All heavy atoms as an XYZ file, in Angstrom:
918
protein
N      50.429    -11.844   -129.319
C      50.775    -11.417   -130.623
C      51.672    -12.509   -131.238
O      52.574    -12.994   -130.642
C      51.509    -10.061   -130.551
C      52.090     -9.736   -131.855
S      52.922     -8.227   -132.165
C      53.106     -7.209   -130.871
N      51.385    -12.796   -132.538
C      52.190    -13.773   -133.228
C      53.389    -13.162   -133.890
O      53.331    -12.015   -134.335
C      51.377    -14.491   -134.299
C      50.289    -15.342   -133.726
C      49.543    -16.012   -134.915
O      49.561    -15.591   -135.983
N      48.896    -17.142   -134.567
N      54.515    -13.862   -133.867
C      55.698    -13.366   -134.531
C      55.916    -14.201   -135.788
O      55.774    -15.416   -135.791
C      56.918    -13.540   -133.617
C      56.854    -12.697   -132.364
N      57.092    -11.389   -132.417
C      56.528    -13.065   -131.088
C      56.965    -10.857   -131.189
N      56.595    -11.861   -130.363
N      56.223    -13.512   -136.871
C      56.516    -14.183   -138.080
C      57.893    -14.802   -137.987
O      58.827    -14.232   -137.406
C      56.490    -13.196   -139.243
N      58.005    -15.961   -138.478
C      59.349    -16.602   -138.544
C      59.689    -16.834   -139.965
O      58.870    -17.039   -140.857
C      59.302    -17.975   -137.789
O      58.264    -18.796   -138.377
C      59.023    -17.741   -136.314
N      60.975    -16.902   -140.181
C      61.483    -17.185   -141.531
C      61.211    -18.643   -141.887
O      61.421    -19.493   -141.026
C      62.958    -16.876   -141.626
N      60.783    -18.816   -143.137
C      60.566    -20.175   -143.576
C      61.855    -20.776   -143.987
O      62.698    -20.103   -144.525
C      59.533    -20.181   -144.739
C      58.223    -19.744   -144.260
C      57.213    -19.495   -145.294
N      57.456    -20.230   -146.591
C      56.658    -20.101   -147.611
N      55.611    -19.344   -147.538
N      56.946    -20.720   -148.748
N      62.008    -22.118   -143.817
C      63.242    -22.722   -144.302
C      63.372    -22.514   -145.765
O      62.389    -22.515   -146.528
C      63.035    -24.203   -143.939
C      61.975    -24.246   -142.954
C      61.075    -23.008   -143.169
N      64.603    -22.477   -146.299
C      64.884    -22.215   -147.683
C      64.239    -23.283   -148.586
O      63.719    -23.031   -149.655
C      66.398    -22.141   -147.947
N      64.270    -24.543   -148.176
C      63.707    -25.584   -148.972
C      62.241    -25.386   -149.161
O      61.687    -25.592   -150.286
C      63.994    -26.969   -148.374
N      61.481    -24.962   -148.153
C      60.125    -24.734   -148.277
C      59.830    -23.533   -149.150
O      58.943    -23.575   -150.027
C      59.478    -24.551   -146.844
O      59.796    -25.637   -146.112
C      57.987    -24.323   -146.986
N      60.588    -22.507   -148.996
C      60.413    -21.271   -149.730
C      60.654    -21.568   -151.202
O      59.959    -21.135   -152.100
C      61.291    -20.123   -149.290
N      61.711    -22.356   -151.507
C      62.012    -22.759   -152.871
C      60.903    -23.615   -153.493
O      60.495    -23.427   -154.688
C      63.306    -23.539   -152.943
C      63.703    -23.910   -154.318
C      64.957    -24.718   -154.440
O      65.954    -24.311   -153.817
O      64.893    -25.821   -154.994
N      60.324    -24.500   -152.729
C      59.243    -25.370   -153.223
C      58.057    -24.556   -153.585
O      57.244    -24.974   -154.461
C      58.954    -26.461   -152.235
N      57.827    -23.419   -152.872
C      56.627    -22.602   -153.167
C      56.752    -21.717   -154.406
O      55.844    -21.140   -154.870
C      56.355    -21.692   -151.952
C      55.914    -22.495   -150.716
O      55.510    -23.658   -150.895
O      55.942    -21.909   -149.627
N      58.021    -21.597   -154.908
C      58.240    -20.751   -156.049
C      57.852    -21.473   -157.345
O      58.110    -22.597   -157.510
C      59.757    -20.395   -156.126
C      60.223    -19.518   -154.969
C      59.586    -18.203   -154.893
O      59.411    -17.501   -155.909
N      59.150    -17.799   -153.749
N      57.213    -20.692   -158.252
C      56.935    -21.343   -159.530
C      58.242    -21.598   -160.281
O      59.238    -20.909   -160.061
C      56.027    -20.308   -160.238
C      56.407    -19.022   -159.600
C      56.774    -19.358   -158.171
N      58.308    -22.525   -161.213
C      59.522    -22.737   -162.003
C      59.799    -21.498   -162.860
O      58.948    -20.762   -163.221
C      59.178    -23.947   -162.850
C      57.696    -24.052   -162.909
C      57.207    -23.394   -161.652
N      61.091    -21.331   -163.157
C      61.387    -20.171   -164.040
C      60.760    -20.280   -165.382
O      60.548    -21.373   -165.892
C      62.936    -20.276   -164.200
C      63.425    -21.190   -163.107
C      62.256    -22.080   -162.776
N      60.398    -19.154   -165.978
C      59.760    -19.134   -167.266
C      60.823    -19.204   -168.327
O      61.318    -18.188   -168.815
C      58.924    -17.840   -167.391
C      58.169    -17.758   -168.707
O      58.314    -18.659   -169.597
O      57.398    -16.794   -168.790
N      61.275    -20.427   -168.634
C      62.340    -20.604   -169.570
C      62.037    -20.132   -171.010
O      62.881    -19.637   -171.690
C      62.760    -22.075   -169.588
C      63.332    -22.663   -168.316
C      63.745    -24.073   -168.497
C      64.540    -21.777   -167.804
N      60.757    -20.223   -171.387
C      60.380    -19.746   -172.733
C      60.638    -18.229   -172.836
O      61.154    -17.728   -173.826
C      58.898    -20.067   -172.973
N      60.258    -17.423   -171.813
C      60.509    -16.013   -171.889
C      61.946    -15.731   -171.840
O      62.460    -14.846   -172.523
C      59.772    -15.352   -170.655
O      58.383    -15.576   -170.788
C      60.081    -13.872   -170.584
N      62.715    -16.482   -171.031
C      64.195    -16.295   -170.915
C      64.810    -16.532   -172.308
O      65.679    -15.782   -172.699
C      64.767    -17.152   -169.821
C      64.325    -16.686   -168.415
S      64.955    -17.844   -167.170
C      64.337    -17.098   -165.745
N      64.420    -17.598   -172.909
C      65.031    -17.962   -174.199
C      64.596    -16.966   -175.288
O      65.400    -16.676   -176.177
C      64.646    -19.413   -174.600
C      65.321    -20.452   -173.710
C      65.020    -21.855   -174.220
N      65.394    -22.852   -173.327
C      66.648    -23.422   -173.235
N      67.609    -22.926   -173.952
N      66.868    -24.371   -172.341
N      63.382    -16.416   -175.195
C      63.051    -15.360   -176.130
C      63.927    -14.118   -175.985
O      64.318    -13.543   -176.965
C      61.541    -14.941   -175.924
N      64.266    -13.774   -174.783
C      65.221    -12.642   -174.515
C      66.543    -12.966   -175.130
O      67.140    -12.084   -175.755
C      65.272    -12.361   -172.981
O      63.984    -12.111   -172.481
C      66.181    -11.167   -172.765
N      66.980    -14.140   -174.928
C      68.279    -14.534   -175.502
C      68.295    -14.476   -177.012
O      69.230    -13.965   -177.623
C      68.604    -15.992   -175.012
C      69.767    -16.668   -175.854
C      68.924    -16.058   -173.552
N      67.257    -14.885   -177.654
C      67.114    -14.845   -179.112
C      67.200    -13.445   -179.629
O      67.752    -13.224   -180.762
C      65.834    -15.540   -179.599
C      65.936    -17.046   -179.655
C      64.758    -17.648   -180.364
N      63.476    -17.305   -179.767
C      62.886    -17.959   -178.710
N      63.533    -18.970   -178.172
N      61.666    -17.541   -178.297
N      66.817    -12.489   -178.850
C      66.862    -11.092   -179.304
C      68.283    -10.668   -179.587
O      68.550     -9.685   -180.302
C      66.180    -10.151   -178.347
C      64.696    -10.346   -178.338
C      63.952     -9.300   -177.548
N      64.257     -7.961   -178.050
C      63.948     -6.855   -177.351
N      63.429     -6.934   -176.153
N      64.272     -5.634   -177.869
N      69.240    -11.353   -178.977
C      70.664    -10.985   -179.107
C      71.434    -12.002   -179.898
O      72.499    -11.680   -180.528
C      71.348    -10.774   -177.748
C      70.933     -9.520   -177.010
C      71.261     -9.610   -175.525
C      71.660     -8.314   -177.676
N      71.052    -13.301   -179.790
C      71.902    -14.333   -180.373
C      71.348    -14.971   -181.664
O      72.066    -15.778   -182.276
C      72.091    -15.398   -179.336
C      72.885    -14.990   -178.067
C      73.037    -16.231   -177.108
C      74.175    -14.337   -178.384
N      70.157    -14.678   -182.073
C      69.600    -15.259   -183.289
C      70.378    -14.822   -184.497
O      70.936    -13.726   -184.448
C      68.132    -14.902   -183.448
N      70.488    -15.665   -185.467
C      71.293    -15.372   -186.633
C      70.740    -14.058   -187.310
O      71.573    -13.297   -187.870
C      71.159    -16.495   -187.671
C      71.934    -17.733   -187.205
O      72.879    -17.537   -186.365
O      71.609    -18.798   -187.640
N      69.457    -13.816   -187.274
C      68.949    -12.590   -187.880
C      68.613    -11.516   -186.841
O      67.856    -10.539   -187.123
C      67.594    -12.917   -188.612
C      66.551    -13.591   -187.753
O      66.834    -13.931   -186.563
O      65.381    -13.691   -188.224
N      69.251    -11.526   -185.699
C      69.077    -10.555   -184.672
C      69.475     -9.167   -185.117
O      70.604     -9.034   -185.663
C      69.701    -10.922   -183.378
N      68.637     -8.167   -184.882
C      69.049     -6.787   -185.188
C      69.791     -6.215   -184.016
O      69.384     -6.501   -182.852
C      67.749     -5.953   -185.388
C      66.987     -6.349   -186.683
C      67.647     -5.881   -187.953
O      68.252     -4.719   -187.932
O      67.604     -6.559   -188.937
N      70.825     -5.442   -184.175
C      71.471     -4.808   -183.042
C      70.500     -3.933   -182.278
O      69.771     -3.150   -182.899
C      72.628     -3.971   -183.677
C      72.750     -4.495   -185.046
C      71.442     -5.056   -185.463
N      70.465     -4.016   -180.948
C      69.574     -3.176   -180.194
C      69.998     -1.732   -180.141
O      71.197     -1.461   -180.266
C      69.589     -3.829   -178.796
C      70.936     -4.499   -178.710
C      71.258     -4.934   -180.134
N      69.067     -0.839   -179.917
C      69.407      0.530   -179.647
C      70.007      0.635   -178.267
O      69.892     -0.292   -177.423
C      68.151      1.394   -179.708
O      67.298      1.114   -178.594
N      70.713      1.770   -177.970
C      71.253      1.866   -176.599
C      70.319      1.683   -175.486
O      70.586      1.023   -174.505
C      71.922      3.284   -176.558
C      72.251      3.513   -178.000
C      71.109      2.873   -178.806
N      69.112      2.248   -175.672
C      68.051      2.096   -174.592
C      67.537      0.620   -174.499
O      67.386      0.059   -173.418
C      66.849      2.976   -174.824
C      67.126      4.464   -174.558
O      68.121      4.699   -173.834
O      66.377      5.326   -175.066
N      67.372     -0.037   -175.625
C      66.975     -1.439   -175.624
C      68.067     -2.270   -175.040
O      67.798     -3.292   -174.322
C      66.595     -1.935   -176.983
C      65.281     -1.386   -177.526
O      64.470     -0.934   -176.701
O      65.060     -1.447   -178.730
N      69.290     -1.956   -175.323
C      70.417     -2.709   -174.835
C      70.485     -2.652   -173.291
O      70.637     -3.691   -172.644
C      71.735     -2.175   -175.378
C      72.989     -2.944   -174.882
C      72.939     -4.415   -175.249
C      74.236     -2.247   -175.458
N      70.236     -1.513   -172.695
C      70.176     -1.367   -171.238
C      69.116     -2.233   -170.662
O      69.275     -2.963   -169.709
C      69.973      0.106   -170.833
C      71.155      0.997   -171.074
O      72.289      0.441   -171.270
O      70.948      2.215   -171.118
N      67.944     -2.211   -171.295
C      66.841     -3.069   -170.829
C      67.121     -4.555   -170.966
O      66.901     -5.304   -169.993
C      65.514     -2.710   -171.608
O      65.229     -1.323   -171.419
C      64.351     -3.514   -171.153
N      67.657     -4.916   -172.106
C      68.001     -6.321   -172.296
C      69.083     -6.786   -171.320
O      69.000     -7.901   -170.750
C      68.534     -6.538   -173.689
C      67.505     -6.615   -174.826
C      68.180     -6.617   -176.188
C      66.630     -7.848   -174.682
N      70.072     -5.972   -171.057
C      71.160     -6.315   -170.145
C      70.613     -6.526   -168.748
O      70.897     -7.502   -168.083
C      72.273     -5.284   -170.175
O      72.766     -5.191   -171.524
C      73.373     -5.613   -169.194
N      69.767     -5.591   -168.305
C      69.152     -5.770   -166.958
C      68.287     -7.022   -166.883
O      68.310     -7.762   -165.887
C      68.316     -4.572   -166.603
C      69.127     -3.279   -166.258
C      68.225     -2.080   -166.166
C      69.936     -3.489   -165.013
N      67.497     -7.235   -167.966
C      66.653     -8.449   -167.997
C      67.500     -9.763   -167.923
O      67.182    -10.635   -167.181
C      65.788     -8.445   -169.220
C      64.717     -9.551   -169.266
C      63.720     -9.328   -170.348
N      62.995     -8.123   -170.013
C      62.475     -7.289   -171.011
N      62.716     -7.561   -172.250
N      61.738     -6.247   -170.673
N      68.581     -9.767   -168.680
C      69.468    -10.955   -168.701
C      70.082    -11.173   -167.334
O      70.142    -12.298   -166.864
C      70.518    -10.815   -169.786
C      69.973    -10.880   -171.208
C      70.991    -10.349   -172.188
C      69.555    -12.345   -171.576
N      70.539    -10.112   -166.695
C      71.110    -10.188   -165.347
C      70.058    -10.793   -164.359
O      70.315    -11.659   -163.576
C      71.584     -8.841   -164.848
C      72.852     -8.370   -165.596
C      73.297     -6.990   -165.120
N      73.518     -6.929   -163.706
C      74.643     -7.377   -163.112
N      75.638     -7.869   -163.833
N      74.790     -7.275   -161.816
N      68.818    -10.294   -164.555
C      67.764    -10.831   -163.661
C      67.459    -12.303   -163.943
O      67.304    -13.091   -162.983
N      67.477    -12.713   -165.199
C      67.307    -14.115   -165.487
C      68.371    -14.964   -164.873
O      68.120    -16.014   -164.329
C      67.272    -14.313   -167.056
C      66.080    -13.734   -167.733
N      64.905    -13.483   -167.199
C      65.999    -13.322   -169.072
C      64.072    -13.005   -168.099
N      64.702    -12.861   -169.248
N      69.622    -14.514   -164.948
C      70.714    -15.268   -164.355
C      70.544    -15.414   -162.874
O      70.715    -16.436   -162.276
C      72.110    -14.611   -164.735
C      72.370    -14.780   -166.240
C      73.218    -15.198   -163.896
C      73.560    -13.985   -166.702
N      70.176    -14.281   -162.278
C      69.951    -14.302   -160.796
C      68.825    -15.222   -160.349
O      68.879    -15.825   -159.327
C      69.682    -12.896   -160.268
C      70.938    -12.014   -160.271
S      70.681    -10.422   -159.537
C      70.808     -9.353   -160.941
N      67.820    -15.392   -161.212
C      66.744    -16.294   -160.950
C      67.215    -17.767   -161.204
O      66.927    -18.683   -160.405
C      65.497    -16.035   -161.788
C      64.484    -17.172   -161.775
C      64.863    -14.713   -161.352
N      67.953    -17.965   -162.241
C      68.309    -19.360   -162.631
C      69.442    -19.926   -161.727
O      69.376    -21.112   -161.451
C      68.796    -19.332   -164.100
C      67.773    -19.286   -165.137
C      68.298    -19.002   -166.524
C      66.929    -20.535   -165.158
N      70.379    -19.149   -161.271
C      71.520    -19.717   -160.514
C      71.013    -20.547   -159.329
O      71.406    -21.756   -159.225
C      72.478    -18.611   -160.041
C      73.346    -18.212   -161.314
C      73.380    -19.134   -158.936
C      74.271    -17.062   -160.980
N      70.157    -20.082   -158.438
C      69.767    -20.915   -157.261
C      68.928    -22.138   -157.690
O      69.073    -23.202   -157.078
C      68.982    -20.010   -156.352
C      68.651    -18.798   -157.206
C      69.628    -18.700   -158.298
N      68.163    -21.997   -158.715
C      67.318    -23.135   -159.215
C      68.256    -24.268   -159.786
O      68.043    -25.418   -159.487
C      66.274    -22.658   -160.240
C      65.445    -23.852   -160.740
C      65.377    -21.623   -159.599
N      69.201    -23.861   -160.592
C      70.133    -24.822   -161.187
C      71.009    -25.386   -160.056
O      71.286    -26.598   -160.056
C      70.990    -24.201   -162.294
C      72.051    -25.141   -162.816
C      70.115    -23.736   -163.483
N      71.475    -24.587   -159.148
C      72.253    -25.107   -158.017
C      71.472    -26.158   -157.277
O      72.032    -27.214   -156.875
C      72.551    -23.968   -156.978
C      73.857    -23.299   -157.291
C      74.182    -22.181   -156.273
O      73.253    -21.537   -155.707
O      75.374    -22.026   -156.029
N      70.229    -25.913   -156.986
C      69.342    -26.853   -156.244
C      69.231    -28.168   -157.014
O      69.379    -29.198   -156.466
C      68.015    -26.226   -155.970
O      67.166    -27.135   -155.319
N      68.955    -28.055   -158.316
C      68.795    -29.228   -159.169
C      70.124    -30.045   -159.246
O      70.082    -31.237   -159.147
C      68.348    -28.834   -160.566
N      71.248    -29.339   -159.332
C      72.525    -30.010   -159.385
C      72.839    -30.700   -158.068
O      73.417    -31.726   -158.024
C      73.592    -29.024   -159.771
N      72.417    -30.057   -156.959
C      72.693    -30.595   -155.642
C      71.965    -31.853   -155.343
O      72.376    -32.670   -154.505
N      70.940    -32.193   -156.144
C      70.133    -33.443   -155.962
C      70.825    -34.564   -156.701
O      70.436    -35.719   -156.517
C      68.719    -33.230   -156.403
C      67.937    -32.343   -155.522
C      66.473    -32.357   -155.821
N      66.146    -31.712   -157.087
C      65.856    -30.397   -157.215
N      65.898    -29.598   -156.153
N      65.552    -29.887   -158.386
N      71.833    -34.268   -157.516
C      72.507    -35.308   -158.300
C      73.641    -35.836   -157.505
O      74.177    -35.195   -156.583
C      73.054    -34.645   -159.626
C      72.008    -33.967   -160.483
S      70.615    -34.990   -160.989
C      71.389    -36.022   -162.182
N      74.154    -37.058   -157.848
C      75.248    -37.636   -157.116
C      76.492    -36.716   -157.314
O      76.676    -36.086   -158.337
C      75.516    -38.958   -157.841
C      74.168    -39.271   -158.482
C      73.521    -37.989   -158.811
N      77.354    -36.735   -156.274
C      78.494    -35.811   -156.279
C      79.440    -36.054   -157.451
O      80.162    -35.199   -157.964
C      79.291    -35.904   -154.997
C      78.491    -35.326   -153.845
C      79.316    -35.154   -152.591
C      78.335    -34.650   -151.571
N      78.937    -33.782   -150.603
N      79.535    -37.314   -157.973
C      80.428    -37.643   -159.098
C      79.768    -37.600   -160.412
O      80.335    -38.046   -161.410
C      81.073    -39.003   -158.840
C      80.059    -40.136   -158.794
O      78.861    -39.855   -158.650
O      80.510    -41.262   -158.862
N      78.580    -37.007   -160.488
C      77.794    -36.983   -161.731
C      78.353    -35.873   -162.652
O      78.508    -34.741   -162.252
C      76.343    -36.685   -161.328
C      75.399    -36.801   -162.528
O      75.304    -37.907   -163.089
O      74.726    -35.822   -162.845
N      78.618    -36.255   -163.897
C      79.145    -35.268   -164.882
C      78.245    -34.096   -165.119
O      78.658    -32.966   -165.172
C      79.536    -35.985   -166.157
N      76.904    -34.341   -165.324
C      76.033    -33.164   -165.508
C      76.016    -32.223   -164.311
O      75.938    -31.033   -164.543
C      74.635    -33.852   -165.747
C      74.942    -35.140   -166.301
C      76.183    -35.620   -165.572
N      76.171    -32.725   -163.115
C      76.267    -31.891   -161.964
C      77.512    -31.005   -162.036
O      77.450    -29.783   -161.821
C      76.281    -32.712   -160.696
C      76.493    -31.892   -159.449
C      76.667    -32.804   -158.210
N      77.056    -32.002   -157.026
C      76.650    -32.256   -155.847
N      75.809    -33.239   -155.605
N      77.022    -31.494   -154.835
N      78.643    -31.559   -162.355
C      79.872    -30.827   -162.456
C      79.762    -29.735   -163.555
O      80.222    -28.644   -163.385
C      81.018    -31.743   -162.767
N      79.195    -30.113   -164.696
C      79.014    -29.180   -165.765
C      78.111    -28.035   -165.356
O      78.429    -26.847   -165.656
C      78.446    -29.856   -166.994
S      79.610    -30.976   -167.788
N      77.072    -28.273   -164.698
C      76.091    -27.270   -164.233
C      76.868    -26.342   -163.253
O      76.663    -25.088   -163.311
C      74.888    -27.897   -163.629
N      77.623    -26.861   -162.352
C      78.309    -26.076   -161.347
C      79.321    -25.177   -162.013
O      79.548    -24.042   -161.616
C      78.946    -27.005   -160.265
C      77.872    -27.577   -159.382
C      78.453    -28.579   -158.388
O      79.379    -29.359   -158.735
N      77.821    -28.674   -157.252
N      79.999    -25.683   -163.031
C      80.933    -24.865   -163.828
C      80.260    -23.706   -164.495
O      80.715    -22.550   -164.530
C      81.719    -25.709   -164.759
N      79.068    -23.964   -165.042
C      78.261    -22.999   -165.694
C      77.833    -21.916   -164.689
O      77.837    -20.693   -164.991
C      77.067    -23.642   -166.372
S      75.986    -22.516   -167.312
N      77.411    -22.349   -163.456
C      77.014    -21.415   -162.486
C      78.143    -20.519   -162.118
O      78.003    -19.277   -161.993
C      76.513    -22.158   -161.235
C      75.138    -22.828   -161.562
C      76.382    -21.284   -160.056
C      74.747    -23.879   -160.503
N      79.332    -21.063   -161.937
C      80.495    -20.237   -161.675
C      80.806    -19.218   -162.748
O      81.089    -18.034   -162.428
N      80.687    -19.669   -164.016
C      80.922    -18.672   -165.082
C      79.840    -17.554   -165.113
O      80.121    -16.461   -165.347
C      80.953    -19.402   -166.396
C      81.313    -18.498   -167.621
C      81.589    -19.229   -168.838
O      82.135    -20.383   -168.751
O      81.378    -18.656   -169.913
N      78.579    -17.990   -164.888
C      77.519    -16.998   -164.858
C      77.693    -15.953   -163.726
O      77.504    -14.750   -163.918
C      76.161    -17.671   -164.708
N      78.118    -16.423   -162.600
C      78.396    -15.496   -161.495
C      79.541    -14.527   -161.856
O      79.493    -13.370   -161.503
C      78.790    -16.284   -160.185
C      77.586    -16.845   -159.525
C      77.961    -17.424   -158.180
N      76.752    -17.780   -157.426
C      76.579    -19.006   -156.891
N      77.483    -19.916   -157.032
N      75.504    -19.268   -156.256
N      80.576    -15.072   -162.532
C      81.666    -14.180   -162.943
C      81.131    -13.176   -163.895
O      81.500    -11.946   -163.769
C      82.798    -15.079   -163.581
C      83.936    -14.346   -164.065
S      83.924    -13.752   -165.813
C      83.530    -15.220   -166.698
N      80.325    -13.539   -164.861
C      79.799    -12.623   -165.812
C      78.920    -11.564   -165.165
O      78.925    -10.393   -165.643
C      79.054    -13.321   -166.936
C      79.979    -14.061   -167.886
C      79.323    -14.704   -168.971
N      80.271    -15.283   -169.961
C      79.961    -16.086   -170.915
N      78.683    -16.443   -171.075
N      80.884    -16.562   -171.704
N      78.278    -11.919   -164.115
C      77.423    -10.902   -163.376
C      78.276     -9.826   -162.759
O      77.914     -8.703   -162.599
C      76.609    -11.620   -162.236
C      75.341    -12.293   -162.712
C      74.705    -12.984   -161.516
C      74.323    -11.411   -163.404
N      79.537    -10.181   -162.395
C      80.422     -9.157   -161.804
C      81.176     -8.303   -162.840
O      81.877     -7.392   -162.431
N      81.008     -8.582   -164.113
C      81.711     -7.805   -165.121
C      80.892     -6.599   -165.569
O      79.675     -6.657   -165.594
C      82.014     -8.673   -166.321
C      82.924     -9.887   -166.104
C      83.096    -10.660   -167.379
C      84.308     -9.344   -165.587
N      81.520     -5.557   -165.963
C      80.879     -4.379   -166.507
C      81.206     -4.315   -168.041
O      82.264     -4.749   -168.432
C      81.471     -3.076   -165.855
C      81.116     -2.940   -164.380
C      79.661     -2.814   -164.187
O      78.984     -2.056   -164.968
O      79.100     -3.289   -163.176
N      80.243     -3.844   -168.834
C      80.491     -3.726   -170.255
C      81.542     -2.610   -170.501
O      81.709     -1.713   -169.747
C      79.160     -3.310   -170.797
C      78.402     -2.697   -169.653
C      78.941     -3.364   -168.452
N      82.231     -2.781   -171.620
C      83.181     -1.769   -172.053
C      82.407     -0.496   -172.568
O      81.153     -0.543   -172.579
N      83.172      0.470   -172.983
C      82.511      1.735   -173.471
C      82.084      1.507   -174.902
O      82.700      0.757   -175.653
C      83.520      2.853   -173.388
C      83.865      3.263   -172.051
C      84.898      4.420   -172.069
N      85.115      4.929   -170.790
C      84.544      6.052   -170.341
N      83.797      6.748   -171.138
N      84.782      6.456   -169.112
N      80.938      2.067   -175.228
C      80.434      2.008   -176.622
C      79.401      0.914   -176.808
O      79.372     -0.011   -176.051
N      78.605      1.170   -177.799
C      77.542      0.165   -178.155
C      78.073     -1.224   -178.534
O      77.528     -2.146   -177.983
C      76.667      0.793   -179.260
C      75.397     -0.037   -179.566
C      74.473     -0.158   -178.372
C      74.661      0.605   -180.760
N      79.094     -1.346   -179.359
C      79.541     -2.699   -179.693
C      79.997     -3.444   -178.450
O      79.738     -4.616   -178.314
C      80.712     -2.420   -180.673
C      80.394     -1.143   -181.253
C      79.748     -0.353   -180.162
N      80.713     -2.831   -177.517
C      81.133     -3.478   -176.306
C      79.996     -3.848   -175.430
O      79.970     -4.929   -174.776
C      82.143     -2.609   -175.548
N      78.991     -3.000   -175.380
C      77.756     -3.312   -174.605
C      77.037     -4.453   -175.181
O      76.481     -5.314   -174.452
N      76.956     -4.511   -176.485
C      76.257     -5.630   -177.165
C      77.052     -6.964   -176.872
O      76.398     -7.998   -176.519
C      76.111     -5.444   -178.669
C      75.086     -4.261   -178.883
C      75.639     -6.656   -179.370
C      74.995     -3.793   -180.341
N      78.337     -6.909   -176.953
C      79.163     -8.114   -176.724
C      78.916     -8.596   -175.253
O      78.830     -9.829   -174.996
C      80.612     -7.835   -176.998
N      78.880     -7.661   -174.359
C      78.660     -7.987   -172.939
C      77.260     -8.681   -172.727
O      77.185     -9.695   -172.108
C      78.777     -6.699   -172.079
C      78.426     -6.917   -170.615
N      79.184     -7.602   -169.766
C      77.275     -6.512   -169.943
C      78.600     -7.571   -168.574
N      77.482     -6.949   -168.661
N      76.258     -8.018   -173.363
C      74.862     -8.636   -173.288
C      74.838    -10.006   -173.926
O      74.151    -10.913   -173.432
C      73.899     -7.658   -173.942
N      75.526    -10.183   -175.024
C      75.566    -11.484   -175.708
C      76.196    -12.554   -174.751
O      75.760    -13.704   -174.732
C      76.318    -11.403   -176.999
C      75.559    -10.704   -178.059
C      76.281    -10.412   -179.380
O      77.578    -10.284   -179.307
N      75.613    -10.366   -180.486
N      77.246    -12.173   -174.000
C      77.856    -13.135   -173.106
C      76.844    -13.514   -171.998
O      76.755    -14.657   -171.603
C      79.150    -12.549   -172.564
C      80.267    -12.580   -173.551
C      81.629    -12.195   -172.949
N      81.690    -10.762   -172.534
C      82.063     -9.783   -173.353
N      82.350    -10.025   -174.627
N      82.059     -8.515   -172.951
N      76.194    -12.473   -171.462
C      75.119    -12.780   -170.542
C      73.989    -13.643   -171.092
O      73.578    -14.609   -170.418
C      74.459    -11.447   -169.981
C      75.351    -10.504   -169.200
C      74.629     -9.192   -168.938
C      75.830    -11.139   -167.914
N      73.670    -13.416   -172.340
C      72.622    -14.251   -172.994
C      73.123    -15.700   -173.150
O      72.294    -16.631   -172.935
C      72.294    -13.649   -174.373
N      74.394    -15.884   -173.395
C      74.896    -17.244   -173.500
C      74.837    -17.955   -172.141
O      74.544    -19.161   -172.071
C      76.288    -17.232   -174.091
C      76.363    -16.949   -175.557
C      77.739    -17.092   -176.125
N      77.858    -16.405   -177.372
C      78.286    -15.206   -177.578
N      78.722    -14.471   -176.574
N      78.264    -14.660   -178.779
N      75.099    -17.190   -171.070
C      74.984    -17.773   -169.750
C      73.560    -18.157   -169.427
O      73.293    -19.220   -168.860
C      75.508    -16.795   -168.711
O      76.892    -16.762   -168.742
N      72.574    -17.282   -169.800
C      71.157    -17.604   -169.549
C      70.819    -18.927   -170.346
O      70.181    -19.797   -169.754
C      70.252    -16.440   -170.009
C      68.781    -16.886   -170.020
C      70.428    -15.238   -169.105
N      71.242    -18.972   -171.583
C      70.901    -20.116   -172.357
C      71.534    -21.395   -171.779
O      70.886    -22.440   -171.704
C      71.430    -19.859   -173.814
C      70.618    -20.600   -174.855
O      69.414    -20.763   -174.742
N      71.307    -21.048   -175.844
N      72.733    -21.310   -171.381
C      73.425    -22.509   -170.814
C      72.796    -22.929   -169.507
O      72.593    -24.115   -169.268
C      74.932    -22.194   -170.605
N      72.459    -21.934   -168.622
C      71.784    -22.330   -167.360
C      70.421    -22.964   -167.640
O      70.078    -23.905   -166.955
C      71.655    -21.048   -166.480
C      72.897    -20.544   -165.850
C      72.691    -19.095   -165.284
C      73.441    -21.436   -164.820
N      69.715    -22.437   -168.609
C      68.416    -23.018   -168.921
C      68.593    -24.435   -169.504
O      67.790    -25.351   -169.102
C      67.691    -22.127   -169.982
N      69.596    -24.621   -170.311
C      69.852    -25.985   -170.803
C      70.198    -26.930   -169.693
O      69.733    -28.085   -169.640
C      71.095    -25.940   -171.804
C      70.718    -25.374   -173.099
O      69.505    -25.142   -173.379
O      71.599    -25.040   -173.895
N      71.064    -26.481   -168.694
C      71.390    -27.317   -167.592
C      70.118    -27.657   -166.706
O      69.993    -28.792   -166.284
C      72.483    -26.734   -166.741
C      73.820    -26.769   -167.305
N      74.482    -27.920   -167.549
C      74.628    -25.785   -167.793
C      75.650    -27.708   -168.105
N      75.801    -26.385   -168.300
N      69.304    -26.679   -166.551
C      68.077    -26.918   -165.805
C      67.209    -27.961   -166.492
O      66.672    -28.905   -165.854
C      67.299    -25.642   -165.589
C      66.076    -25.734   -164.705
C      66.422    -26.280   -163.318
C      65.366    -24.394   -164.587
N      67.084    -27.811   -167.792
C      66.341    -28.870   -168.567
C      66.963    -30.248   -168.394
O      66.251    -31.209   -168.093
C      66.296    -28.483   -170.066
C      65.313    -27.486   -170.466
O      64.372    -27.189   -169.606
O      65.428    -26.838   -171.517
N      68.283    -30.299   -168.538
C      68.925    -31.598   -168.433
C      68.860    -32.227   -167.012
O      68.712    -33.404   -166.841
C      70.435    -31.489   -168.811
C      70.616    -31.206   -170.250
O      69.766    -31.487   -171.077
N      71.725    -30.591   -170.658
N      68.985    -31.386   -166.001
C      69.007    -31.906   -164.614
C      67.571    -32.232   -164.173
O      67.411    -33.020   -163.219
C      69.595    -30.849   -163.658
C      71.099    -30.604   -163.847
C      71.521    -29.358   -163.052
C      71.923    -31.824   -163.498
N      66.539    -31.680   -164.849
C      65.143    -31.907   -164.401
C      64.574    -33.137   -165.088
O      63.440    -33.530   -164.868
C      64.325    -30.703   -164.738
O      64.823    -29.581   -164.009
N      65.297    -33.836   -165.973
C      64.750    -34.947   -166.690
C      64.788    -36.216   -165.838
O      65.577    -36.445   -165.067
C      65.464    -35.171   -167.982
C      65.266    -34.025   -168.967
C      66.045    -34.192   -170.259
O      66.718    -35.137   -170.527
N      65.883    -33.221   -171.139
C-alpha cells in the first residue's frame, strides 16, 4: 500500500496558478472607486469576506516573491511592511454600524490593492 506524503511547499506553490489580480482589483473598485455606491449590509458582508480571502491568497505569494529579492532591496522591504499591515488588518473587527463596516472593508480593499501592486512590482 502506498502512503501519501506531503509535497514540499516550494513544489506546491509552483503548482498553484497565479492569483487573479484582475478579479481582486475589480472587488477593490467596488469600494474604492470615486463613483462607488455604498454596499448594502448583505453585500458588505460578502465583499468583506471576499477581500479577506484575497488577502489570504496574496500574502504568501507576495512573501515568496519578496523572498527572492536581495535582503537589502527597497521593494522587498516595502512589500514586507505591506504584508505586516495586511496581517494586522485581518486581525481587526469592524465597528458597529454600516459606516464602520464600510470603512473596515475599504481598509481591507486598500491592502488588497497594495499587495497586488507589490506582486506586480516584484514580478517584473
